ZALUMGU-6079 format. One record per residue: y, x, z negated of N, C-alpha, C in turn; residue in three letters. Coordinates in steps of 0.001 Angstrom, whole numbers, plus 500000, padded with zeros to 6 digits. Layout:
YXZYXZYXZAla...
This chain:
552764102618208007551863101482207785550427101909208049Met549518101567207152548109102009207285547391101160208337Lys546710101851209273545936101143210287544556100804209778Lys544043099647210174542665099255209869542068098531211077Val540834098855211404540150098149212517539242097084211937Leu539428095862212421538607094708211975537646094351213090Ile536358094462212818535333094198213805534707092832213535Ile534876091878214419534354090545214198533866089903215492Cys532963088999215360532463088242216529533286086996216771Tyr533551086239215711534257084958215846535776085175215802Tyr536440084788216873537868084959217004538358083872217970Trp539600083403217831540082082361218763539771082716220226Pro539241081708220980539246080272220734538038079722219982Pro537233080562219338536146080028218546536670079116217449Ala535886078105217083536253077209216000535477077567214752Gly535905076982213627535160077168212391535892077989211364Gly535419077915210079536104078593208969536071080105209031Pro535023080676209683534975082143209781536113082680210576Gly536562081942211566537711082332212401538972082282211556Val539127081208210814540360080997210035540500082108208991Gln539386082551208382539476083578207342540160084825207862Arg539680085369208967540233086632209442541492086490210258Trp541664085343210870542926085057211576544081085114210604Leu543874084548209403544942084530208407545100085854207691Asn544024086571207466544168087928206916545014088768207869Phe544702088707209151545457089461210162546924089075210159Val547186087802209977548557087276209967549385087843208833Lys548786087982207653549539088391206454549449089850206099Tyr548474090579206621548284092009206236549537092857206443Leu550277092693207562551481093550207741552507093408206600Pro552526092256205964553472092051204835553088092960203655Glu551873093444203646551429094303202541551150095715202999Phe551802096129204103551760097517204550550507097918205296Gly549815096957205912548600097242206666548734096714208105Val548447097597209092548478097179210504547045096890210946Glu546711095617211183545361095281211615545222095392213148Pro544124096024213564543726096020214982542374095353215047Ile542219094370215942541021093517215922540155093837217130Val538854094019216869537856094273217937536933093069218030Tyr536857092473219249536069091238219413535335091327220786Val534300090457220993533633090452222303534539089849223383Pro534348090356224586535147089927225746534662088608226293Glu533349088382226257532719087213226888531756086520225952Asn532214086082224772531321085494223766530814084129224177Pro529712083731223543529158082383223744529295081631222433Asp530481081067222204530746080403220921530113078999220915Tyr529447078611219817528826077277219765529865076172219721Pro531088076506219222532165075531219225533500076258219418Met534441075586220032535743076184220275536864075297219754Glu537966075922219368539178075209218961540353076003219526Asp540817075561220667541872076329221366543184076335220620Thr543356075458219639544599075417218865544788076709218063Ser543689077403217796543774078654217039544453079774217845Phe544375079645219180544997080691220020546479080857219741Leu547145079763219450548579079811219203548907080470217867Ala547893080602216986548111081179215678547912082717215634Glu547380083264216711547188084718216753548547085390216857Val548935086247215913550214086917215952550402087717217251Pro551544087576217850551790088264219136551799089787218944Thr552072090239217745552204091664217477550844092375217287Ser549774091581217064548477092190216758547766092658218039Val547190093843217956546398094360219080544930093816218971Arg544483093214220048543112092686220078542363093464221176Val541346094238220770540573095058221715539289094298222020Ile538925094216223308537742093449223705536784094325224533Lys535506094090224276534441094744225039533344093714225365Gln532670093862226509531630092864226904530472092840225939Pro529812091691225911528640091473225084527570090759225908Ile526317091152225702525203090430226340524757089336225362Phe524733088090225844524445086923224983523103086278225390Glu522017086468224632520756085826224946520820084333224915Pro521743083769224084521852082287224012522219081684225372Tyr522960082469226160523328081950227495522095081778228384Lys521166082743228264519905082588229009519045081478228485Leu518956081375227185518149080335226563518663078940226923Ala519995078811227088520538077505227369520145076976228746Ser519684077873229631519197077433230939517940076599230800Leu517177076845229732515922076140229516516110074910228602Phe516965075035227631517216073928226713518627074079226105Ser519585073615226879520993073790226496521337073147225174Gly520918071928224936521274071217223735520650071860222513Lys519362072186222576518677072811221426519256074187221129Lys519609074938222200520149076256221995521468076187221266Thr522346075247221626523636075091220959523442074681219494Lys522457073817219228522207073385217872521758074549216989Gln520820075396217530520343076518216788521460077506216554Ile522315077705217553523440078609217424524407078155216332Ser524518076824216140525381076283215109524684076268213731Lys523362076508213719522630076464212453522024075082212196Gly522042074210213193521458072867213043519977072946213438Ile519128072918212428517667073040212658516993071799212091Ile516442070994212947515800069756212516514551070057211693Ser514357069355210606513180069524209801512126068496210095Lys512524067385210745511599066268210960510937066352212325Lys511707066515213356511173066380214725511514067625215544Lys510660068620215499510879069821216264509980069795217500Gln510596069857218657509809069910219899509187071313220023Ser508236071420220944507599072716221167508635073743221632Leu509590073305222449510603074257222936511501074718221766Ser511824073814220828512656074193219715511921075142218802Glu510627074882218546509809075815217715509760077188218353Lys509574077172219665509502078466220378510827079218220307Phe511958078516220511513265079151220460513541079733219055Leu513126078966218007513316079453216646512485080713216403Leu511265080685216878510388081847216679510946083082217389Trp511392082895218627511969083999219387513254084507218689Val514100083553218306515351083949217629515074084736216364Arg514090084317215573513822084932214287513105086287214394Gly512265086458215371511398087642215412511757088682216478Asn512515088265217509512874089211218541514307089704218453Phe515160088925217760516572089297217637516895089489216175Phe516750090700215685516961090998214268518118091955214131Ile519166091615213406519201090450212515519626089149213173Pro520135089206214431520566087996215114520715088280216604Asp521073087265217349521108087366218814522253088202219368Ala523156088685218475524261089530218933523952090990218770Arg522696091307218527522271092691218289522590093619219475Ile522645093074220694522853093903221886524294094397221985Phe525166093891221133526575094345221132526758095601220313Trp525758095937219497525897097045218566526064098385219269Val525095098752220103525116100100220691526351100346221573Lys526696099444222502527922099704223306529199099699222476Pro529214098911221423530389098893220571530572100225219820Ser529481100748219309529543102041218604530033103139219570Val529508103143220791529922104139221785531404104032222069Thr531903102829222258533323102625222554534211102948221335Phe533843102458220192534681102579219010534699103977218406Leu533660104754218614533659106126218111534852106891218710Glu535037106749219986536170107431220660537493106758220279Glu537494105450220266538742104710219960539278105042218588Phe538428105088217593538859105385216224539455106787216099Leu538891107719216813539384109093216771540744109197217494Gln540841108503218617542112108531219376543249107897218563Gln542953106794217907543980106058217167544170106585215728Glu543344107529215341543413108098213982543286106988212907Lys542277106140213095542020105081212170540912105483211222Ile541189105442209922540217105890208935539506104815208150Gly539884103529208399539260102419207701538843101330208665Thr537628100887208538537129099753209347536601098637208432Ile536672097438208935536146096248208246535221095506209198Ile534025095218208737533112094361209535532932093048208781Thr532875091948209519532675090666208884531557089879209543Thr530628089411208740529454088674209252529196087478208384Gly528420086510208918527645086578210143528508086536211407Pro527923087008212559526583087581212677526498088919211969Pro525399089151211245525303090356210445525007091604211257His524712091424212564524604092588213446525928093348213516Ser527026092656213273528331093308213240528360094427212193Val527683094174211068527631095206210010526879096468210457His525962096308211420525246097466211901526195098398212685Leu527210097788213332528216098591214012528983099452212974Ile529326098803211868530036099523210818529196100635210199Gly527892100336209986527014101340209395526866102566210279Met526761102340211577526584103484212510527876104291212634Lys529020103617212625530309104318212687530534105102211398Leu530119104563210270530231105269209006529413106562209065Lys528211106496209603527348107675209698527914108719210642Ala528558108273211738529078109196212747530417109844212325Leu531323109031211723532679109520211514533071109548210025Leu532233109099209155532512109022207736533814108267207472Asn534061107203208191535252106351207936535018105542206659Val536129105067206092536049104159204978535620102790205497Asn534494102262205028533926101038205607533872099921204560Trp534501098801204899534477097593204057533648096535204782Ile532585096028204129531700095015204719531997093683204062Ala532418092726204857532772091377204401531659090424204731Asp531054089852203710529969088870203878530513087463203641Phe530753086728204760531212085358204627530054084453204151Arg528846084866204451527616084201203989526636085266203570Asp525658084916202758524600085879202427523831086242203667Pro522867087136203533522063087577204667520659086958204578Trp519762087528203822518383087033203780518240085742202968Thr519273085397202202519203084134201456520091083039202025Thr520592083244203239521390082193203880520510080972204119Ile521099079791204085520323078548204082519287078410205158Gly519582078773206407518672078569207516517665079663207712Tyr517763080764206950516916081931207185515445081598207078His515116080767206125513683080417205928513140079510207027Ser514020078978207892513572078080208959513327078836210276Glu513496080148210268513429080888211545512004081352211922Leu511020080901211159509616081185211498509345082689211573Lys509879083411210584509775084868210556508386085330210201Leu507894086359210868506667086999210470506964087892209252Ser505919088344208566506130089210207415506831090521207817Glu506484091016208998507128092228209489508633092001209730Lys508960090799210295510378090516210578511151090335209267Ser510549089651208297511204089497206974511525090858206382Lys510548091761206466510706093099205881511838093859206598Ala511933093648207909512982094341208640514364093845208254Lys514494092513208105515753091930207641516147092531206292His515179092565205385515465093054204025515843094552204041Glu515213095300204924515518096718204995516930096930205535Lys517299096166206585518651096296207129519713095847206128Leu519447094747205445520378094274204440520603095349203379Glu519513095949202886519588096991201866520386098188202372Gln520141098555203640520862099712204220522353099454204289Ala522755098272204725524162097931204817524813097942203427Val524132097277202474524693097168201132524839098485200420Leu524017099445200761524090100737200084524870101793200870Thr525294101463202085526064102371202903527569102076202894Ser527921100815202766529356100432202776530059101013201568Ala531334101380201766532132101903200662532581100750199761Asp532838099599200325533286098430199575532649097183200185Gln532208096277199325531614095023199784532523093878199334Ile532749092950200219533493091724199887532588090525200091Ile532549089606199149531782088374199288532705087206199040Val532241086004199428533098084847199287532698083955198092Thr531707084363197304531295083559196161530805084412195015Ser530858083834193830530466084543192626528945084778192565Phe528197083809193059526726083918193087526273085047194009Thr526897085123195189526535086194196131526834087556195522Thr527923087662194766528230088959194089527094089304193115Lys526661088344192337525581088584191381524300088991192098Thr524015088294193192522830088585193992522839090014194550Glu523993090401195099524138091734195706524157092863194683Phe524650092551193469524701093589192445523293094063192056Lys522314093217192291520925093608192026520371094495193135Ala521099094635194249520613095390195399521383096686195644Leu522584096803195047523399097973195303524314098285194128Thr524722099559194057525725099947193044527095100108193650Asn527268099728194900528572099793195546529480098765194954Arg530811099011194936531740098011194381531773096740195189Pro531780095598194512531766094287195171532924093468194638Ile533717092898195506534834092021195161534614090624195739Glu534998089616194995535003088242195499536369087908196043Val536453087629197329537663087087197934537211085820198670Ile537504084696198086537083083404198653537861083115199940Thr537493082050200598538334081504201660539515080796200968Asn540450080263201756541604079674201153542259078646202020Gly543527078354201713544274077302202440545657077805202795Phe546276077091203727547665077322204116548478076096203795Leu549768076254203611550660075109203463550721074363204810Asp550813073056204767550942072283206007552325071708206082Thr552811071510207345554156071032207547554319069549207167Asp553268068762207467553362067309207242552565066900206015Asp553241066682204914552587066236203710552780064760203444Lys553329064078204453553590062631204284552695061772205179Asn551529062262205460550564061481206258550102060265205414Ile550111059122206046549746057873205336548238057802205141Lys547854057261204013546420057045203730545875055954204617Leu544560056067204913543909055014205690543950053683204917Asn543968052601205676543949051279205058542606050970204431Lys541543051507205021540218051320204457539944052310203330Asn538970052008202484538494052936201474537600053935202219Phe538189055065202594537534055999203497536981057209202750Thr535651057383202825535005058587202343534772059487203551Leu535419060683203534535381061553204719534652062857204399Ser533832063244205348533229064575205335533693065306206582His534361066452206367534878067228207501534036068490207640Ile533334068619208750532479069777208948531048069394209290Gly530196070383209507528828070131209934528004069503208800Ser527158068548209157526140067999208260524809068312208868Leu524191069407208424522919069856209002521768069073208378Leu520593069220208920519420068454208491519116068688207019Ser519170069936206572518882070222205154519952069702204218Gly521131069553204748522274069089203965522424067573204140Arg521341066869203865521304065411204061521251064753202688Asn522380064248202174522450063691200818521875062268200751Pro520564062157200706519928060838200603520496060006199469Asn520768060687198347521293060012197175522605059288197493Ile523466059926198276524770059331198634524580058127199532Leu523737058240200551523524057125201474522877055935200720Trp521954056230199798521333055159199008522357054455198115Glu523225055233197480524271054645196597525228053781197426Val525665054284198555526615053517199375525940052269199948Leu524639052395200325523893051224200783523794050152199750Gly523528050531198490523411049572197406524755048923197079Ser525848049685197139527184049165196884527568048113197963Leu527188048372199194527443047418200270526684046144200067Ile525445046263199617524631045072199365525160044244198204Glu525618044911197172526021044225195934527469043751195933Glu528319044353196746529738044096196630530331043786198020Asn530599042504198288531087042120199596532465042716199930Glu533298042835198887534630043444199130534515044918199462Asn533578045624198794533355047018199108532895047158200551Phe531971046303200954531433046357202314532560046140203342Lys533498045284203035534606044989203949535614046133203995Lys535835046792202885536864047831202795536377049234203133Asp535063049472202996534529050823203055534376051347204467Phe534711052641204615534464053367205887533917054763205554Gln532815055112206199532242056462206082532670057231207343Leu533454058258207145534025059018208279533437060430208313Gln532745060740209421532132062071209558532754062767210772Leu533361063921210519533964064727211585533253066046211660Ala532689066392212809531929067622212956530540067336213474Gly529738068396213642528378068222214109527514067569213049Ala526819066507213439525933065779212501524554065738213110Val523525066138212328522194066193212898521600064778213026Ser520615064654213898519966063345214122519271062893212852Glu518742063828212057518070063476210789519049062736209856Asp520271063259209789521274062651208902521634061234209396Val521857061115210691522224059814211252521107058782211047Leu519879059245211150518734058356210945518721057821209513Glu518971058683208546518976058272207135520150057337206856Thr521298057601207459522455056714207292522098055303207806Ile521475055225208959521091053933209532520037053240208686Asn519101054003208117518063053427207269518637052734206050Glu519828053200205610520479052588204432521548051551204824Asn521521051125206071522399050020206506523887050343206599Gly524211051599206865525599052010206842526209052138208243Leu525428051842209274525916052092210644527184051280210985Gln527316050079210425528506049261210712529740049815210058Ser529581050656209054530740051218208326530970052676208697Asn530236053153209694530278054583210069531282054832211179Leu532116055834210973533005056326212026532621057759212339Ser532035057975213496531500059295213885532450059951214867Leu533161060968214435534259061527215238533870062742216065Leu532712063384215766532370064611216463533288065747216038Gly533220066856216800534068068015216443535505067671216692Tyr536379068017215731537808067811215879538507069171215687Val539732069243216224540488070502216063540874070708214612Ser541267071907214283541651072210212899542836071360212468His543808071175213336544995070336213021544542068916212723Asp543656068401213546543136067044213312542391066954211982Glu541615067991211694540854068013210435541787067942209231Ala542920068678209285543846068654208176544438067251208003Leu544729066577209102545266065207209020544234064253208455Gln542991064396208865541913063536208361541742063741206868Leu541840064976206399541716065262204983542801064582204173Gln544015064617204662545149064059203912545177062523203975Arg544547061935204981544605060479205129543388059794204491Ser542403060575204076541170060000203489541422059515202070Ala540624058528201641540693058106200243540010059158199373Ser538805059572199787538008060518199034537376061503200002Val537291062754199590536698063817200431535314064167199912Leu534372064269200799532989064574200441532653066055200699Leu531984066672199750531549068057199906530071068068199570Leu529254068456200547527772068351200385527139069714200647Ile526183070071199784525397071270200013523903071010199811Glu523095071831200447521652071730200317521223071884198872Ile520305071064198423519841071122197059518794072218196873Asp519278073451196766518356074594196623519057075720195889Ala518278076492195173518818077616194421519540078591195323Glu519026078789196539519605079756197445520990079380197957Lys521400078129197777522712077693198272523779077652197175Thr523422078076195958524421078030194851525668078848195157Arg525534079896195951526651080772196218527437080421197456Gly527156079326198097527904078905199304529101078076198877Ile530293078600199194531528077880198944532153077567200297Ile532025076366200809532534076049202139534042076291202218Pro534481076811203364535889077063203554536736075808203404Gly536162074668203733536944073435203692537286073036202266Lys536560073567201258536876073229199865538356073516199580Leu538859074630200061540195075060199709541233074201200427Phe540934073795201658541837072844202346541739071478201671Glu540578071121201200540431069892200405541374069949199194Tyr541406071102198493542259071257197326543710071030197711Leu544113071601198830545520071522199270545873070115199686Ala544884069317200113545171067952200614545515066993199493Ser545173067356198241545483066560197064544841065155197123Glu543596065143197603542793063928197568541614064124196637Arg541088063111195974539927063283195102538702063778195888Pro537986064724195284536798065305195929535544064878195169Ile534519064473195939533213064207195352532263065232195948Val531699066095195072530838067163195487529390066915195047Ala528443067042195961527015066867195634526309068143196064Ile525606068796195124524968070037195466524001070504194389Gly523548071757194493522547072281193556523145072570192164Pro522266072672191210522685073029189875523321074420189886Glu524407074572189110525126075855188999525798076279190333Lys526116075320191161526810075597192416528200076170192100Trp528584077226192793529903077830192582531051076860192810Asp530846075925193694531887074863193977532208074092192723Val531170073806191910531408073052190658532345073818189745Phe532189075128189676533044075944188843534511075817189259Thr534776075880190558536142075776191076536720074374190852Ile535913073331191096536398071974190910536704071676189458Leu535850072168188559536129071973187141537355072747186672Asn537517073942187226538657074763186879539971074131187347Glu539970073560188550541204073003189150541382071513188861Thr540359070870188261540424069436187966540694068610189238Lys540061069040190339540332068398191626539270067422192082Ala538200067262191311537147066344191776536023066224190785Gly534997065533191195533824065315190329532600065893190990Ser531625066311190147530467067076190595529183066337190250Cys528219066348191214526987065616191016525788066407191523Phe524693066332190798523433066882191251522725065770192066Leu521686066142192754520941065216193577520155064197192747Tyr520097064433191440519420063474190523520391062502189830Thr521695062655190096522709061878189365523038060583190086Asp522011059798190410522259058620191239523199057625190576Arg522897057206189336523714056179188666525109056726188354Glu525217057977187988526485058594187712527371058625188952Lys526749058955190096527481058956191383527925057560191768Leu527040056618191587527387055230191934528567054734191072Lys528527055040189811529632054661188925530952055290189343Ser530906056562189742532098057277190136532706056693191429Glu531872056408192416532381055868193652532984054484193412Ile532352053679192587532880052356192270534206052494191543Leu534328053476190640535572053721189924536683054156190881Ser536348055012191837537321055440192834537757054279193701Leu536803053391194044537138052198194839538089051284194102Tyr537826051071192814538727050228192007540094050819191915Asn540182052145191781541489052798191754542205052617193093Ala541427052699194206541987052440195545542561051040195652Phe541807050046195140542252048654195220543515048432194401Lys543697049210193331544872049056192474545984050071192803Asn545823050713193953546836051711194421547057052804193408Asp545986053259192777546067054326191764545102055462192043Lys544780055651193311543818056692193671544541057971194045Leu544577058914193083545226060201193280544566061239192402Tyr544951062487192584544411063600191801545514064536191363Val545451065049190169546400066035189669545702067371189459Asn545629068180190512544905069425190403545767070500189778Ser545136071574189288545837072645188598545401074011189155Glu546350074960189197546029076356189458545412076673190817Gly545845075947191834545244076213193168545995077296193953Ile547150077730193476547992078684194216547278079997194516Ala546373080398193609545659081665193828544739081635195024Lys544450080426195557543613080294196723544398080205198014Tyr545718080412197919546538080426199127546169081676199974His546162081570201282545756082659202143546558083921201890Arg547834083777201608548691084951201398548316085703200117Lys548013084962199041547575085563197794546243086301197984Ser545363085715198758544057086336199019544194087584199841Leu545149087577200824545372088751201663545934089892200835Thr546771089570199838547306090623198983546172091350198252Glu545183090576197807543987091147197150543272092075198127His543082091606199356542407092401200385543149093707200660Leu544461093618200727545294094809201018545124095887199964Ala544937095495198697544751096499197643543424097231197834Thr542429096561198370541143097237198635541242098182199823Leu542015097804200828542172098638202022542910099920201658Ile543897099844200802544706100997200447544033101883199477Lys
């Protein structure tokens, strides 16, 4: 069986889709002749945790841990709440305190490419010897944090190992990058590091078609798209909510604030007494104050159910019990290539999806291909209103369902088989 070392920052008990991606690759790789060994920090400062993931780590997998210095822990002594928000990518656009502006400036200009940069040097020192002892010839790095890729680049230079770089998100075009108050010198350093990684890796993996196109302009290295995916769930008989429930599962950051949706829902409540009585807006995950403020401005507070962060198991149940699932992305060209991990679990839940995002968003391609939902731009106000009313009427007549097609290729096992062919 071929050994491969997977270097990642996010690992159980961390929460979020980045954890699920590699946890499931590790779970299925042995079925395709690959033995994964995982390298993670010993004392990480995760912005969110989901201890339920610990039970999913295969008992047979070796997990190697080394200490990490975390600047976020020091910053939290001065402003714990703001530090956690920045670590999660929640950056307010409306009301930034002096401390938040300062933290963003420090984060953007002193920690390049990110605050986990101090893990690079000790990791390279430890792994250089470990790889030789274990006779491991292939390594995989997965980011963000993109500093993890610098570990891979240095090991490649030292040992000439086969190096696969997995980009779960873009680097310099990631949504929050422009909010980090970068100096011109810092921007140039990010771009130089990105270019170095993209031209040094033997194989690049991305999670979206747009990111592949973007990276092809920067490197001639081979690039493969391996999206995130879904797993089968044991309980497919979860009852639907009695209310007409529009659910968003996951973070709603300040930039990802769909004013058009809140306006449409506000007008439907005003115009339709039955809709107002039946409707529930359910948000699970981190929600920025800017988003909550806009929701309240549109008179939706009485219909709002704010659940906060939920475990992955709870998220799956919420998806299956919802009337309609919401998928929201920032209205910007730079976000066209972001395919949220929850999209694939949404597909598996077999509930209608309403997606609002930028023109030519990769999500629209998948939804149109699978016939699993409807797609809207931020200018499609009347079209969106008509669709939500149509879904509500179907709900009232007990005819709210979706017949999706061709989603099997997004199963985690199928995606791992694709990964295994690249490793071999």
